[in-house]
N, C-alpha and C positions, 0 to 999 in steps of 0.2 A: 583596332587591328584583330584582325580574324585569321584566319586559317578554314581551309574546307574539310571537312569530315565526310566519311561518305558510310552509308551502311544501304540495307537490301531495297530500300524503297526511294535510294538518289544521293544526293550531293546538301548538305547542310553547313550552315556557317556556323564557327564557335569562336569567341572569344580567344585568343591566341594564348591569353595568360592563367587559363582554364584548364585541367587535367581531364577531362571530359571528352566523349567522342559525340556521336550523331545523336542515337539513341535520349543519350540522356538530354540532349539540346533540345529534340524535339518533342520530350516531357515537359519541359521549363515551360516552353512557349504555348503547348497544347492544356495544360493544366493550373493555368492563375485561376487558382479557388482559394480563397484564406490565406493565413502566415502561418499558419503550422507546418512544417517538414518532420519527414522521415526523422525520428528520433536518431540519435547517434548512436545509442545502445543496438539498436536496431543494425545501423550500418558495421560495426565494430562486431558484430556478431555476424553478419554475409562477410565481413573480411576472415572471422575465424575460421568461417568453411571453406574461402578460396585461400587460406594458408593451408590448411587440412586436406585438402583435394590435391593440393602440386604437390604435396608429400605420399600423399595414399598414390596418387596415377604415377608416378615417378615407382614404386615401390611395386604396381605391378606391370609396368612396363610401358605405359602408354604415354610418358610424359620426360621430354629428355632430360639429362641433368641437368643441362645449363637453363631451361625453361624453366623446370622447377626453382633453381637456387634464385634466378630473377624475379618468381612469382612473392618467395617466402619473403626476399629481403623486402617488395615495395610492402607487403602485408604488412611487415615490422613498422616498416615508416609511418604506414594509416596508423597502425595501435598504438600507438605512440603518440599521435594526435598531432602532426604536422599538415594534415591535410584536411582539418574539419571542414573547411570551408567547401571543399567540392563536392558536396553533398546537400545540393540545396533543393533534391525533390519535394513538391506538398503531399500530404497525408492522403488526399482526397486523388488519387492517380486510380491506374488499372488494380484494381481488388485483388491480382496477385501478387503486388508487389512488382511486376515484372521489369518496370521500369528503374527502381531502384537498385535490383540485382544488377541490370545492365549497369548503373552507372557504378558501381563495384569495379561489374568486369571493368570499363572502359580505362576507369581511375588507372586502375593494379597495371593494365596493361600499357595506356600510356607513360608510366614511370618507368615500367622498365623499358619500353624502347628509346626513352631519354635517353638511356644508358647504349641500349644495342639497337639501334634502328632496322624496325621489322621482325623484332624477334618474336613476339606475343601476340594472339590475336585472341580479343576478349572475349568470344563464341567459343571457340576452336577450343584454346589453350587455358585462358582459367573459367573458364567454364564446361570445363570437361568431366564429361561423365556425372552432370548435373542440368536441374530445370529450374526455373522460376520458380515451378510450382511445390519442389522441396525443398529448393534452399531460403525461400522465405517463411515459410513454417518451423524450418530449422533453427531461423535465428532470431524468429518469435520466444522459442522457448528458451535460447542460450541466453536472450536479454533480459526477459524477465525473470529466469532461476537467477542469474548473475545482481540481476537489481533487488532483489527479495534478500539471497544470501547477504549483500553486502551492502545494504542501507536500513531497511525494514526489520529484520531479525537484529541486530546489533542494538538499535533502538528499543527495542520493544523489553531487552533484557536489562536496558538498562531503566525503563520504566517500572520495571520487576524488582527491582533493587530500589529506586528510590520508594516505593510505595513500602517497600517492608517497612524499611527506615521509619517511615512517619507512621505506621501502621504501630510497630514498637513502642517509638517515643509516646504515643498516645492512646497505651494501651489503658490507661488509669483514668481517664478522663471520659466521666461520665456523662452523657447527654441524653435527650431524650429523642426518641426514634422518632419517623413521620411513613404515617400512607395515608395514600389518598389524598396528601398536603395537608392532613390533617394529623394532630398531636399521638403517638402512639406509645408502646410502652420503651422504658431506657434501654441501650445499649452502653460501648464506650467506642467514644470518636475511633478507638483503632480498630475494632468489630468493623464499623463502617467502612472505613480506609482496608478492611482487608476483604471485602467483597468487592472492590475497586481492582485488588491487586492480582486475583483470582480473575478477572473480567479479562485483565493482560494474559495471562499464562497458559487460560484457555485459547487464546488467539494466534499466541506461541504455536500450539498443537495443532489448532485446525491448519495454520499456514505451512508450519512442517510434512502436514497431511498434502496438502498441497502440490509441494514442492517434490513429493514423491512421482506425481501425476506428470508436473513439467520437464522430467529430466527425460522423457522420451525423447527421442529424436527422429525426424520425418526423410533427413536426409536417404538417399537410394533410391525413393520410390520415384523419380525423374517426372513426365508430366502427366501421368495419369494413376502413378500406383505402381504400374507392374516392373520399374526398373528399366525402362528400354533404353542403351546406351551405355548403363552403368555394369561394367565388370561383375563378376561373381566375388562378393564376398568385400566389395565397395561399401555398403551400408556399416557392416560391423566394422570395418578398417578408422574408417573416418568417425566413427563414436569414441573409437579409441584415442584415437589422436586428438581432438577434441578436449574429450576429457584429461589429455597427458598436459594440454596447453594452459586450458584453462583450469585447470585443479580442481575442477568440479565432476561428479558422478555421473556424468550422460551415460546413455545407452540406447541401443536402436530400437526404434518405434517396430514392432512386433507386423501389426496388417498397417502397411504403407498407402491402403485405399482408406481406411479409415485416418488418417494421418493428415491426406491434404483435403479429406471435406470435411472432419469436423474439428471443431476450435474447445471441443464441451471442457478439457485437460486447462484451458485456462480460464473458463470460463467456473470453471470450477475454483479455481483458487481465486478467483475474485470476488466468488462467494463467500471464502474466509477474510478479505479484506472488508468486505460490507458488513460483515458479522463484528471486528472490530471496530469498521466507523460505527454500527450502534453503540457499543458499549461506551467508547470515547463520546460518543454524544451523553450519554449516560453521564459519564463522571464528568466533563467539562458543564453541564448543567446543575449536576450538584454540585461542583464547587461553586459556580457564580450564585447559587440561591444561598447556598450558606455565608456567604461574603457579601448577601445584600444589606444595604444598608449607606451609611455605617449604625445611623441611629434610627433610621424608621426601618430597618428591614431586619432579617435574620442576627447579621452579624456574629455569626455563631466562630467564623474563624477570619484572619486576616491572608491578603494575597500581596504580590509585592507591589509598588505604585510604582509602574516603568514609564509612565510620561502622562501628563495632564491630559485629564477624561472631559475636555470640553472647552469650544469658545467662546461661553458667554459665564460660565458658570465657574471661579476661582475654586481651586481647592478639589475639584472632583475627580475622581480616578474609577476608573471605569475597570469590569475583567475583561479585559481587552483578549487576552489570549485566548482565553474559554472562547472569543468571538469569533477570531479567526480559525483556531479548531474546528467549532459547530461548523463553517463553512466550506471549510476543505470537506469534512463529512458529505454537507451537500453536494460539493463536486464529485466526490468517490460513488454515492447515490444515485448520481447521473450520468456516471462512467460504466457502471453499471448495468443501466437498462442498456444503454448504450449497446455494451460488449454482449449483454444474454440476446438481446436483440439480433444483432450481428453474425454472432454464434447458428442462429439460426437460418439462416440465408444461405445462396448461395444452391446452387445446381448440379445433382449427377457427382462427378469426382471431384469438385471444385469448393471449396466454402471461396467466393469473391470479395469479402470485406477484411481482409485482413491488416492493412495498416491499419484502419478506424480500430479493430480490436486490438493492436499491441500499444498504438500509441494512448488508449485511454485507458489500458491497463500501466502502463510504465508513469502514466501521468498519475495514477492513483498512489501506485508505491511510491514515488518521489514526495508526491504532497502530502500525506500518510508519516513517510520519514523525517519532513523537515519540520511540519506541522506538531508532530508529538516531540521532536527535542526542540522545539521554540518552546513549547506548553513546558516541559518537563523542567529545560533552561530558567526562563523566567516566571512560571508559577508555580509550582511542585514545591522546584528548591526552596522557594521562600516562605510556602504557607504555613500559618500557626495557627493556633487552636485559641479561642478566646474563652479560657477558662470559664471567664467569670459571667457570661454570656449563657454559656452551658448549663454550669450549675444552677442560673436564674432559673432561665427556662424549663429544666429538668424539674426544679421542686414548686414552679408555678404549674408544672402539666395537671391537667385533670385525670390522665390515663392513669398514674399512679395508682389510681380505684382497682386497677386491676388486679393486683397484688392482695385485696378483702375479699376477692370471692370465695378463695376457701376458708376465709371465718366468719362472714355474713350473708355470703351468697352472691348471686348476680343480682338480684333483682333492688336489694338492699342497697348493694353499694351504688348501682345506678342512680339510687335515688341519693346517695350522697353526693354522686358529679355532678349530678340536675342541681341538688341544694346549691352545694360552693359556684357551681356558674351562674346561677343566678343572683346569689347573694355576694356575687365576689369577694368570698372566704375562702381560705384554705380547705383543704380535705380536713385537716385535722378537726376545726372549729364544727366544719357539716358532721361529721361521722359523733362527736360528742354531744352536739345541739339537739338530732336527730334520735339520740340515746341506743345506738347499734354497738359504742364501745367507749371505753373511758382510756384516755390519753394514755397510761403507761401499757394499753391493748393494742392501742394505734402504734405508738413508739416502735412494739415489738413486730408488729405486722410490716408493717409500711416501711422495710429498710433496700432502697435502691440498688446498693452493692451487690446487694442478690438477688435482683432480677434480672442479670445482666448474665 
């Protein structure tokens, strides 16, 4: 069952059950590339723009009351998730996102015209005072900002809280430090965890700096940044209306030419996500090293046994949450390369890599939020120190000899460490055998609890 839809190129057959029109159908047929479609977050961002435009255009006397109300009602229905399946277009389409902008225009118009036939035109009414070139980058910022605020920042806060608890609970546990994968001087496990905690706190700071950048919206620039066909004051009123409805602090981009042709702000924010990913890789790797074993590795911590680790080795438990998190990190690093390169492209007044930029950006935010939540609940939450293993490793370490430097000097201390290593004995035995100190002096000089 088909109906005939028309656009400037002619007639197109559209499934009678679908709400979209001719331009959406053409895109659906012309860009059969991969399986990934424009994220719903972007669609909702576009719908927020259309909703606000209906209000602002009515205030400015450009759109009638009945048309404004019809568009607002249709937008609210879409934002409630009733028509998610009506936005099927691929990421790899026109680089400005024009077809997805029209997809939204057409669905809104169709919903309005179901109630009052012929009332709303997708271009003249829904797209009034707008261009794909300013609506799509505006939707990119709305979607990116909302995703970070609603998903990533809350998870970062929960990580800080979880790590602070682990830090406090392990402040008394002395263990050997490691640099270059070799024994170093001691510290407490709580101190080690504090380094992880500050990594996440720094990530919070960096992401918040990025949010300040992407709260600027390009709406009102229309085709090339001049604002042609948009009434005076449209940009400011749009940002006020979008901010009111989303309850987020958006403001108008001062230079619309910049807003259309550059995506350095999204690149900057994703740089913060890349930095966070690097620290998550470090934390996950530290934890799986510390949990290695249980008998032939470090075995200094235990992590939850969430599932069997091997199809052939009974009883084996693997650090699967660390593996999942670090794979996500790899994906985010790849996304960053795509975003940075795509952001450098385009010609003159328009960057034409917009869909791939925002889809990779949102994938990074969503993956990091989900993976961090999974790691926190299924690994951090049940992680415990093996205090016996930590104490044994600390007592056996030759690097405790560092505490002897002020008393016998670096050269003699090095001889003590070398003797103990070569003769498989303790530092105490070595220093007494070499005649550099008595037992009483050794006990007085080497106290691990005073080395932290």
